[in-house]
Backbone as a printed PyTorch tensor [residue, N CA C, xyz], in Angstrom:
tensor([[[  0.8140,  -1.1850,   0.0000],
         [  0.0000,   0.0000,   0.0000],
         [  0.8630,   1.2560,   0.0000]],

        [[  1.9220,   1.2370,   0.7880],
         [  2.8040,   2.3860,   0.8960],
         [  3.5100,   2.6650,  -0.4330]],

        [[  3.8980,   1.6310,  -1.1870],
         [  4.5530,   1.7770,  -2.4820],
         [  3.6050,   2.4570,  -3.4640]],

        [[  2.3260,   2.1070,  -3.3990],
         [  1.3240,   2.7070,  -4.2700],
         [  1.1880,   4.1990,  -3.9830]],

        [[  1.2210,   4.6010,  -2.7320],
         [  1.1220,   6.0100,  -2.3560],
         [  2.3350,   6.7880,  -2.8420]],

        [[  3.5110,   6.2450,  -2.7060],
         [  4.7290,   6.9030,  -3.1840],
         [  4.6860,   7.0130,  -4.7040]],

        [[  4.2590,   5.9570,  -5.3740],
         [  4.1640,   5.9740,  -6.8320],
         [  3.1490,   7.0330,  -7.2850]],

        [[  2.0170,   7.1440,  -6.6220],
         [  1.0020,   8.1460,  -6.9610],
         [  1.5570,   9.5590,  -6.7380]],

        [[  2.2910,   9.7390,  -5.6550],
         [  2.8950,  11.0370,  -5.3680],
         [  3.9100,  11.4170,  -6.4550]],

        [[  4.7750,  10.4700,  -6.8240],
         [  5.7790,  10.7460,  -7.8450],
         [  5.1330,  11.0170,  -9.2030]],

        [[  4.0830,  10.3020,  -9.5320],
         [  3.3680,  10.5290, -10.7920],
         [  2.7530,  11.9230, -10.8010]],

        [[  2.1370,  12.3130,  -9.7100],
         [  1.5440,  13.6460,  -9.6040],
         [  2.6170,  14.7170,  -9.7060]],

        [[  3.7350,  14.5180,  -9.0420],
         [  4.8430,  15.4650,  -9.0890],
         [  5.3900,  15.5910, -10.5120]],

        [[  5.5460,  14.4690, -11.1980],
         [  6.0380,  14.4730, -12.5760],
         [  5.0700,  15.2000, -13.5100]],

        [[  3.7870,  14.9610, -13.3720],
         [  2.7880,  15.6510, -14.1960],
         [  2.7930,  17.1600, -13.9270]],

        [[  2.9100,  17.5400, -12.6730],
         [  2.9680,  18.9690, -12.3350],
         [  4.2150,  19.6070, -12.9230]],

        [[  5.3440,  18.9330, -12.8420],
         [  6.5920,  19.4500, -13.4060],
         [  6.4810,  19.6050, -14.9120]],

        [[  5.8950,  18.6190, -15.5860],
         [  5.7190,  18.7040, -17.0430],
         [  4.8300,  19.8790, -17.4360]],

        [[  3.7900,  20.1190, -16.6800],
         [  2.9010,  21.2300, -17.0390],
         [  3.5700,  22.5780, -16.8000]],

        [[  4.4590,  22.6510, -15.8160],
         [  5.1520,  23.9040, -15.5370],
         [  6.1940,  24.2150, -16.5990]],

        [[  6.9490,  23.2120, -17.0330],
         [  8.0310,  23.4670, -17.9720],
         [  7.6210,  23.3240, -19.4310]],

        [[  6.4230,  22.8660, -19.6970],
         [  6.0150,  22.7270, -21.0960],
         [  5.8020,  24.1000, -21.7020]],

        [[  6.1570,  24.2140, -22.9600],
         [  5.9940,  25.4900, -23.6530],
         [  7.0720,  26.4760, -23.2650]],

        [[  8.3410,  26.0940, -23.3730],
         [  9.4550,  26.9660, -22.9850],
         [  9.3770,  28.3350, -23.6590]],

        [[  9.1700,  28.3650, -24.9640],
         [  9.1330,  29.6390, -25.6790],
         [  7.9380,  30.4780, -25.2470]],

        [[  6.8130,  29.8330, -24.9920],
         [  5.6250,  30.5630, -24.5460],
         [  5.9010,  31.2300, -23.2070]],

        [[  6.5960,  30.5420, -22.3270],
         [  6.9230,  31.1060, -21.0170],
         [  7.9060,  32.2640, -21.1730]],

        [[  8.9330,  32.0890, -21.9900],
         [  9.9500,  33.1240, -22.1800],
         [  9.3740,  34.3400, -22.8960]],

        [[  8.5940,  34.1170, -23.9360],
         [  8.0520,  35.2190, -24.7410],
         [  6.7680,  35.8190, -24.1780]],

        [[  6.1660,  35.1760, -23.2160],
         [  4.9410,  35.6790, -22.5820],
         [  3.8170,  35.9470, -23.5800]],

        [[  3.4960,  34.9510, -24.3790],
         [  2.3270,  35.0640, -25.2390],
         [  2.6240,  35.1300, -26.7150]],

        [[  1.5520,  35.3010, -27.4880],
         [  1.6360,  35.2430, -28.9270],
         [  1.8470,  36.5740, -29.6160]],

        [[  2.0270,  37.6650, -28.8570],
         [  2.2640,  38.9800, -29.4510],
         [  3.6410,  39.5040, -29.0670]],

        [[  4.1720,  40.3550, -29.9290],
         [  5.4820,  40.9650, -29.6790],
         [  5.4050,  42.4460, -30.0170]],

        [[  6.1580,  43.2490, -29.3070],
         [  6.1670,  44.6920, -29.5620],
         [  7.0360,  45.0090, -30.7780]],

        [[  6.4690,  45.7960, -31.6790],
         [  7.1760,  46.2720, -32.8620],
         [  7.3310,  47.7740, -32.7250]],

        [[  8.5630,  48.2530, -32.7880],
         [  8.8400,  49.6840, -32.7150],
         [  9.0160,  50.2270, -34.1230]],

        [[  8.3000,  51.3030, -34.4400],
         [  8.3600,  51.9030, -35.7680],
         [  8.7390,  53.3690, -35.6050]],

        [[  9.7960,  53.7930, -36.3160],
         [ 10.2260,  55.1870, -36.2630],
         [ 10.5460,  55.6610, -37.6750]],

        [[ 10.5050,  56.9850, -37.8360],
         [ 10.8290,  57.5580, -39.1490],
         [ 11.5230,  58.8880, -38.9590]],

        [[ 12.2760,  59.2400, -39.9660],
         [ 12.9070,  60.5590, -40.0270],
         [ 12.3920,  61.2000, -41.3010]],

        [[ 11.6080,  62.2150, -41.2840],
         [ 11.1080,  62.9040, -40.1000],
         [  9.9980,  62.1010, -39.4100]],

        [[  9.7900,  62.4180, -38.1350],
         [  8.7370,  61.7700, -37.3550],
         [  7.3710,  62.2530, -37.8420]],

        [[  6.3360,  61.5790, -37.3740],
         [  4.9800,  61.9860, -37.7130],
         [  4.4060,  61.2940, -38.9300]],

        [[  5.0350,  60.2020, -39.3800],
         [  4.5110,  59.4530, -40.5240],
         [  3.3910,  58.5290, -40.0520]],

        [[  2.3660,  58.3840, -40.8680],
         [  1.2590,  57.4790, -40.5570],
         [  1.7510,  56.0470, -40.7470]],

        [[  1.4260,  55.1780, -39.7680],
         [  1.8520,  53.7820, -39.7880],
         [  0.6340,  52.8950, -40.0340]],

        [[  0.6990,  52.0930, -41.1050],
         [ -0.3480,  51.1340, -41.4260],
         [  0.2940,  49.7510, -41.4220]],

        [[ -0.2420,  48.8570, -40.5870],
         [  0.2800,  47.4950, -40.5020],
         [ -0.8210,  46.5370, -40.9380]],

        [[ -0.5350,  45.7650, -41.9660],
         [ -1.4890,  44.7940, -42.5070],
         [ -2.8280,  45.4430, -42.8570]],

        [[ -2.7650,  46.6720, -43.3870],
         [ -3.9700,  47.3590, -43.8290],
         [ -4.7240,  48.1010, -42.7390]],

        [[ -4.2240,  48.0850, -41.4990],
         [ -4.8830,  48.7610, -40.3850],
         [ -4.0030,  49.8860, -39.8700]],

        [[ -4.5690,  51.1020, -39.8120],
         [ -3.8060,  52.2400, -39.3000],
         [ -3.5700,  52.0530, -37.8080]],

        [[ -2.3080,  52.2170, -37.3880],
         [ -1.9370,  52.0010, -35.9820],
         [ -1.5540,  53.2860, -35.2550]],

        [[ -1.2440,  54.3760, -35.9880],
         [ -0.8310,  55.6180, -35.3430],
         [  0.2260,  56.3030, -36.1820]],

        [[  1.0160,  57.1510, -35.5220],
         [  2.0840,  57.8740, -36.2070],
         [  3.4090,  57.6130, -35.4930]],

        [[  4.4850,  57.7860, -36.2540],
         [  5.8180,  57.5470, -35.6970],
         [  6.2190,  58.6870, -34.7770]],

        [[  6.9850,  58.3980, -33.7400],
         [  7.4520,  57.0870, -33.2910],
         [  6.3100,  56.3030, -32.6310]],

        [[  6.3220,  54.9860, -32.8200],
         [  5.2120,  54.1480, -32.3850],
         [  5.7310,  52.8040, -31.8920]],

        [[  5.1620,  52.3390, -30.7930],
         [  5.4020,  50.9720, -30.3090],
         [  4.0300,  50.3010, -30.2850]],

        [[  3.8960,  49.1970, -30.9990],
         [  2.6120,  48.5200, -31.1080],
         [  2.8080,  47.0120, -31.0740]],

        [[  1.8150,  46.2940, -30.6040],
         [  1.8890,  44.8300, -30.5380],
         [  1.4260,  44.2310, -31.8600]],

        [[  2.1670,  43.2180, -32.3260],
         [  1.7920,  42.4600, -33.5200],
         [  1.8610,  40.9710, -33.1980]],

        [[  1.1140,  40.1910, -33.9490],
         [  1.0790,  38.7500, -33.7630],
         [  2.4250,  38.1460, -34.1760]],

        [[  2.9470,  37.2590, -33.3360],
         [  4.2540,  36.6490, -33.5940],
         [  4.2510,  35.6560, -34.7550]],

        [[  3.1570,  34.9250, -34.9210],
         [  3.2280,  33.8040, -35.8550],
         [  2.7520,  34.1230, -37.2680]],

        [[  2.8310,  35.3970, -37.6690],
         [  2.5450,  35.7330, -39.0640],
         [  3.4180,  36.8940, -39.5130]],

        [[  3.6450,  36.9630, -40.8190],
         [  4.4120,  38.0610, -41.4060],
         [  3.5340,  39.3130, -41.4410]],

        [[  4.1870,  40.4930, -41.4630],
         [  3.4420,  41.7540, -41.4530],
         [  3.9930,  42.7140, -42.5040]],

        [[  3.0780,  43.4420, -43.1460],
         [  3.4410,  44.5010, -44.0820],
         [  3.2930,  45.8260, -43.3470]],

        [[  4.3680,  46.6110, -43.3150],
         [  4.3770,  47.9040, -42.6270],
         [  4.5310,  48.9990, -43.6830]],

        [[  3.5730,  49.9360, -43.7280],
         [  3.5970,  51.0180, -44.7040],
         [  3.6140,  52.3450, -43.9520]],

        [[  4.5820,  53.2100, -44.3020],
         [  4.6750,  54.5400, -43.7190],
         [  4.3920,  55.5730, -44.7930]],

        [[  3.5370,  56.5360, -44.4670],
         [  3.2180,  57.6180, -45.3990],
         [  3.2460,  58.9470, -44.6640]],

        [[  3.6910,  59.9590, -45.3890],
         [  3.6970,  61.3250, -44.8610],
         [  3.6040,  62.2560, -46.0560]],

        [[  2.7830,  63.2780, -45.9190],
         [  2.5830,  64.2200, -47.0150],
         [  3.9210,  64.8370, -47.4240]],

        [[  4.1750,  64.8410, -48.7420],
         [  5.4030,  65.4050, -49.2780],
         [  6.5540,  64.4150, -49.3500]],

        [[  6.3090,  63.1600, -48.9160],
         [  7.3550,  62.1380, -48.9060],
         [  6.8640,  60.8850, -49.6200]],

        [[  7.8170,  60.1260, -50.1790],
         [  7.4780,  58.8730, -50.8360],
         [  7.0000,  57.8550, -49.8100]],

        [[  6.0410,  57.0290, -50.2150],
         [  5.5610,  55.9450, -49.3570],
         [  6.6910,  54.9380, -49.1550]],

        [[  6.7930,  54.3990, -47.9480],
         [  7.8090,  53.3890, -47.6570],
         [  7.1200,  52.1090, -47.2080]],

        [[  7.5260,  50.9930, -47.7950],
         [  6.9640,  49.6940, -47.4270],
         [  8.0660,  48.8110, -46.8620]],

        [[  7.7730,  48.1800, -45.7380],
         [  8.7190,  47.2590, -45.0980],
         [  7.9940,  45.9610, -44.7870]],

        [[  8.7700,  44.9150, -44.5860],
         [  8.2020,  43.6090, -44.2570],
         [  8.8370,  43.1160, -42.9630]],

        [[  7.9970,  42.6300, -42.0670],
         [  8.4450,  42.0220, -40.8220],
         [  8.0520,  40.5540, -40.9140]],

        [[  9.0290,  39.6620, -40.7180],
         [  8.7760,  38.2400, -40.9260],
         [  8.7670,  37.4570, -39.6190]],

        [[  7.9320,  36.4420, -39.5950],
         [  7.8190,  35.5420, -38.4610],
         [  8.7960,  34.3790, -38.6380]],

        [[  9.4740,  34.0280, -37.5450],
         [ 10.4110,  32.9040, -37.5640],
         [ 10.2000,  32.0660, -36.3150]],

        [[ 10.4830,  30.7850, -36.4110],
         [ 10.4210,  29.9040, -35.2610],
         [ 11.5140,  30.3030, -34.2740]],

        [[ 11.1560,  30.4540, -33.0160],
         [ 12.1010,  30.8700, -31.9860],
         [ 13.0070,  29.7120, -31.5680]],

        [[ 14.2450,  30.0440, -31.2290],
         [ 15.1790,  29.0280, -30.7420],
         [ 14.7460,  28.4680, -29.3910]],

        [[ 13.8940,  29.1850, -28.6810],
         [ 13.4320,  28.7000, -27.3790],
         [ 12.6040,  27.4250, -27.5060]],

        [[ 12.0370,  27.1830, -28.6860],
         [ 11.2720,  25.9520, -28.9000],
         [ 12.1730,  24.7370, -28.6920]],

        [[ 13.4610,  24.8800, -28.9740],
         [ 14.4050,  23.7740, -28.7930],
         [ 14.4770,  23.3240, -27.3360]],

        [[ 14.1570,  24.2000, -26.4050],
         [ 14.1470,  23.8260, -24.9880],
         [ 13.1530,  22.7240, -24.6920]],

        [[ 12.1520,  22.5960, -25.5520],
         [ 11.1590,  21.5430, -25.3580],
         [ 11.7250,  20.1450, -25.5870]],

        [[ 12.7890,  20.0400, -26.3490],
         [ 13.4180,  18.7390, -26.5720],
         [ 13.9150,  18.1940, -25.2350]],

        [[ 14.4040,  19.0970, -24.3840],
         [ 14.9420,  18.6820, -23.0930],
         [ 13.8500,  18.6460, -22.0130]],

        [[ 12.9990,  19.6810, -21.9760],
         [ 12.0700,  19.8190, -20.8570],
         [ 10.6010,  19.5640, -21.1780]],

        [[ 10.1050,  20.0990, -22.2650],
         [  8.6610,  20.0910, -22.4770],
         [  8.1310,  18.9810, -23.3530]],

        [[  8.9890,  18.4050, -24.1730],
         [  8.5520,  17.3360, -25.0450],
         [  7.5260,  17.7870, -26.0670]],

        [[  6.7530,  16.8410, -26.5550],
         [  5.7460,  17.1050, -27.5880],
         [  4.6870,  18.0840, -27.0930]],

        [[  4.2950,  17.9560, -25.8340],
         [  3.2880,  18.8680, -25.2800],
         [  3.8090,  20.3040, -25.3210]],

        [[  5.0470,  20.5060, -24.9370],
         [  5.6450,  21.8430, -24.9470],
         [  5.7290,  22.4200, -26.3480]],

        [[  6.1160,  21.5990, -27.3080],
         [  6.2010,  22.0560, -28.6930],
         [  4.8270,  22.4740, -29.1900]],

        [[  3.8100,  21.6540, -28.9060],
         [  2.4440,  21.9990, -29.3250],
         [  1.9650,  23.2950, -28.6740]],

        [[  2.2350,  23.4680, -27.3980],
         [  1.8370,  24.6960, -26.7060],
         [  2.4920,  25.9060, -27.3630]],

        [[  3.7900,  25.8180, -27.6400],
         [  4.5240,  26.9350, -28.2460],
         [  3.9990,  27.2810, -29.6320]],

        [[  3.7840,  26.2660, -30.4520],
         [  3.3610,  26.5120, -31.8270],
         [  1.9230,  27.0250, -31.8740]],

        [[  1.0340,  26.4340, -31.1130],
         [ -0.3690,  26.8400, -31.1480],
         [ -0.6110,  28.2130, -30.5050]],

        [[  0.1280,  28.5350, -29.4510],
         [ -0.0740,  29.8180, -28.7640],
         [  0.5810,  30.9790, -29.5030]],

        [[  1.5400,  30.6800, -30.3790],
         [  2.2920,  31.7310, -31.0530],
         [  3.5460,  32.1100, -30.3000]],

        [[  3.6910,  31.6450, -29.0690],
         [  4.8650,  31.9570, -28.2700],
         [  6.1320,  31.3290, -28.7940]],

        [[  6.0040,  30.3600, -29.6840],
         [  7.1670,  29.6930, -30.2480],
         [  7.7500,  30.4130, -31.4460]],

        [[  7.2430,  31.6150, -31.7120],
         [  7.7070,  32.3960, -32.8510],
         [  8.2780,  33.7250, -32.3810]],

        [[  9.0280,  34.3610, -33.2410],
         [  9.5250,  35.6980, -33.0000],
         [  9.4840,  36.4560, -34.3240]],

        [[  9.4680,  37.7850, -34.2580],
         [  9.4520,  38.5730, -35.4890],
         [ 10.8240,  39.1860, -35.7180]],

        [[ 11.1710,  39.3120, -36.9870],
         [ 12.4370,  39.9480, -37.3720],
         [ 12.1980,  40.8420, -38.5700]],

        [[ 12.6110,  42.0570, -38.5200],
         [ 13.1810,  42.7490, -37.3640],
         [ 12.0880,  43.1070, -36.3710]],

        [[ 12.4750,  43.4330, -35.1310],
         [ 11.4860,  43.8570, -34.1430],
         [ 11.3980,  45.3800, -34.0710]],

        [[ 12.1110,  46.0470, -34.9790],
         [ 12.0420,  47.5140, -35.0830],
         [ 12.1990,  47.9020, -36.5550]],

        [[ 11.3810,  48.8570, -36.9780],
         [ 11.4610,  49.3870, -38.3310],
         [ 11.8290,  50.8610, -38.2020]],

        [[ 12.9840,  51.2460, -38.7360],
         [ 13.4480,  52.6350, -38.7090],
         [ 13.6870,  53.0670, -40.1510]],

        [[ 12.9850,  54.1250, -40.5730],
         [ 12.9920,  54.5200, -41.9720],
         [ 13.3160,  55.9990, -42.0980]],

        [[ 14.1450,  56.3330, -43.0980],
         [ 14.3480,  57.7240, -43.4760],
         [ 13.5130,  57.9520, -44.7340]],

        [[ 12.4740,  58.7690, -44.5960],
         [ 11.5680,  59.0180, -45.7170],
         [ 12.2330,  59.9310, -46.7330]],

        [[ 11.9940,  59.6560, -48.0120],
         [ 12.5720,  60.4440, -49.0950],
         [ 11.5510,  61.4780, -49.5500]],

        [[ 11.9550,  62.7670, -49.6170],
         [ 11.0280,  63.7880, -50.0930],
         [ 10.6730,  63.5540, -51.5610]],

        [[  9.4460,  63.8750, -51.9180],
         [  9.0320,  63.8120, -53.3180],
         [  9.5830,  65.0530, -53.9920]],

        [[ 10.3000,  64.8530, -55.1000],
         [ 10.9090,  65.9940, -55.7930],
         [  9.8300,  66.9260, -56.3190]],

        [[ 10.0750,  68.2430, -56.1820],
         [  9.1500,  69.2410, -56.6830],
         [  8.0090,  69.5550, -55.7300]],

        [[  7.9440,  68.8570, -54.5940],
         [  6.8870,  69.1180, -53.6170],
         [  7.5340,  69.7490, -52.3960]],

        [[  7.0120,  70.9050, -52.0070],
         [  7.5540,  71.5920, -50.8340],
         [  7.1090,  70.8620, -49.5770]],

        [[  8.0580,  70.6330, -48.6720],
         [  7.7180,  70.0220, -47.3910],
         [  7.8330,  71.0790, -46.3130]],

        [[  7.1090,  70.8800, -45.2580],
         [  7.1430,  71.8550, -44.1700],
         [  8.2310,  71.4750, -43.1810]],

        [[  9.4650,  71.5370, -43.6450],
         [ 10.5950,  71.1890, -42.7870],
         [ 10.8690,  72.3220, -41.8080]],

        [[ 11.3300,  71.9640, -40.6430],
         [ 11.6670,  72.9700, -39.6360],
         [ 12.9170,  73.7060, -40.0850]],

        [[ 13.0540,  74.9810, -39.7060],
         [ 14.2610,  75.7090, -40.0680],
         [ 15.4630,  75.0920, -39.3780]],

        [[ 16.6400,  75.2050, -39.9960],
         [ 17.8200,  74.6280, -39.3570],
         [ 18.0700,  75.2650, -37.9940]],

        [[ 18.6030,  74.4840, -37.0900],
         [ 18.8550,  74.9490, -35.7300],
         [ 19.7700,  76.1630, -35.7160]],

        [[ 20.7340,  76.2320, -36.6380],
         [ 21.6770,  77.3570, -36.6700],
         [ 20.9490,  78.6780, -36.8950]],

        [[ 19.8630,  78.6590, -37.6540],
         [ 19.1510,  79.9200, -37.9110],
         [ 18.4020,  80.3880, -36.6680]],

        [[ 18.1230,  79.4760, -35.7550],
         [ 17.4190,  79.8630, -34.5220],
         [ 18.3710,  80.3390, -33.4500]],

        [[ 19.6330,  79.9720, -33.5420],
         [ 20.5880,  80.3130, -32.4730],
         [ 21.4870,  81.4710, -32.8360]],

        [[ 21.5060,  81.8850, -34.0960],
         [ 22.3720,  82.9800, -34.5090],
         [ 21.7310,  84.3300, -34.1600]],

        [[ 22.5590,  85.2610, -33.8100],
         [ 22.0790,  86.6080, -33.5340],
         [ 21.8340,  87.3300, -34.8480]],

        [[ 20.8550,  88.2290, -34.8860],
         [ 20.6290,  88.9670, -36.1220],
         [ 21.8320,  89.8760, -36.4130]],

        [[ 22.0680,  90.1340, -37.6850],
         [ 23.2180,  90.9980, -38.0210],
         [ 23.0350,  92.3950, -37.4350]],

        [[ 24.1400,  92.9950, -37.0480],
         [ 24.1120,  94.3540, -36.4920],
         [ 24.1970,  95.3140, -37.6580]],

        [[ 23.2480,  96.2780, -37.7530],
         [ 23.2580,  97.2100, -38.8930],
         [ 24.3570,  98.2290, -38.8210]]])
């Protein structure tokens, strides 16, 4: 009877340990979304990700880890810029070979935590459209110089 109780305890302990360590990448990445930072020079460009407007630069926004994303920046007087952010399988999924096994791999892949995006930041210098006047700020030197003495 005592052997059965010890065996039941060890089985319960093993199952609890497996549930805690399964899904290594999901635990490390904390879910299926990742923060994408988008910036532009000049700032203030409209950011559209996968056809949905998200705001203006500089911007930090969450995107789904397990799919690729199209990032489009637009600003009046500047050429449109298109970038691609790609989803890749995270190296943390390999931890499941040691700790989480098949259950861990399934948790990581299904939750999206087993993926990462590259790049995780989009930084763009927008090109002015030739022949179109932009409302650029005056150079700093013109603001700091004293007016000429007559």
